[in-house]
N, C-alpha and C positions, 0 to 999 in steps of 0.2 A: 723383135722388138722388148727395147729396153727397158725400165722403167726408171721413170720420170725421177725429176730432183725432189725428195721427200719419200716418195715412196717408200713403202716397206711390205717387201717378198718376203713370206713364210711358208714354212713348211708345215708349220703346227696347224691342227685343227684349230677351229676357234672356239672361244669359250661359249659355252652354255647358261645363258641366263636360272638365275635362282629366283624365282617366285616368295616376294616373304611379304606375303596380308599381313597390313592393322585390323586392332580392329576400331569397332566403331564409335567407340569411347577415347581416340586418338586421332581418327582423323580430321576434328576442327586444328590440331594442331601441325597438317599438313597441308590444310588446303584445299581440300574434302580427297587429297589421292587415299586411295585404296591399299595403293602399296609400292615397293619397290621392287626395285632389284639387284641382283651384284651375278656379276663374271668370273664363274669358276672353271678352274681348268680341268684335264680330263681327271685329272687323280681324286677333286675335290678343295676344300676347304675348312678348315674348323670351322663353326657357329660362331663365333665371335666374332673373325672374320669377315664372315657373311654382314653380318649385323652390321656389324662398321660401315659396311661398304654402303648396306641399304640405306642405312636411318642417316649414313650423312647427307643432306640435304636438310634432314630436319635435328639438328640438335635434342630442342628437350624432347623430344617420341624417345629418343636416346635415351635420357634421365631419370624418364620415367620406365623403362625397361631396363634399365640396371645403376645399382650402387655406385658406388665415391668409386668404389673398390673394382666398381669394371665386372660384380657377379648381378647376377640375377636377381631383382628382385621378389621376393617372399608371395607377391598376390598376381605374376606372372605365369604363366605356363607356356612353352612353347611346344612347339608338336612339330617336326620335321618330317615328311612326309606320313605325317599321321602317329608318329612316337613322340612319346616323350623325352623333352633332353632331358629333362630334370632325371627322372628314373634311367637314364641313359647314361652318358656322358658330359652333361650338363655343354659348358660352353665347348668343351672339347668332341663336341660332337661330331665329325666327317658328317660334311652334306657334298649328298655328289654332284654334277650337272642335270640340270632340269628341276629338281628338285622344288621341291613346294612349303613355305616354312613359316605357320599359321601361330602373331603372336598372339593370346589371349588373354583379356584382362579375367583374373578372380575376381566374381560377385556374393559378395555376402551381406549376411539379413536377416531378415524373415520377415 
């Protein structure tokens, strides 16, 4: 059987989604959604790419996570499978298929 017009035939493994979990304080900007997803190939992708894809539906959330130069804001911590990205390679951290990324807003005060 031949594929129909417009059908794609691929021998590559399907991309495995990465879950990006959002903090409660940003969910008012997502209409209540608690997470986004980004498809990542077998080799993974840089954290900045994962964030670009997962936060694309909510540009205001993206601007709360990164500044105008694209760097992580000081009060935002991101964990990739439980590891603090700031203590590793930051936005260059490689995120592998199936990973879970947590965005955490730092809370201060007394």
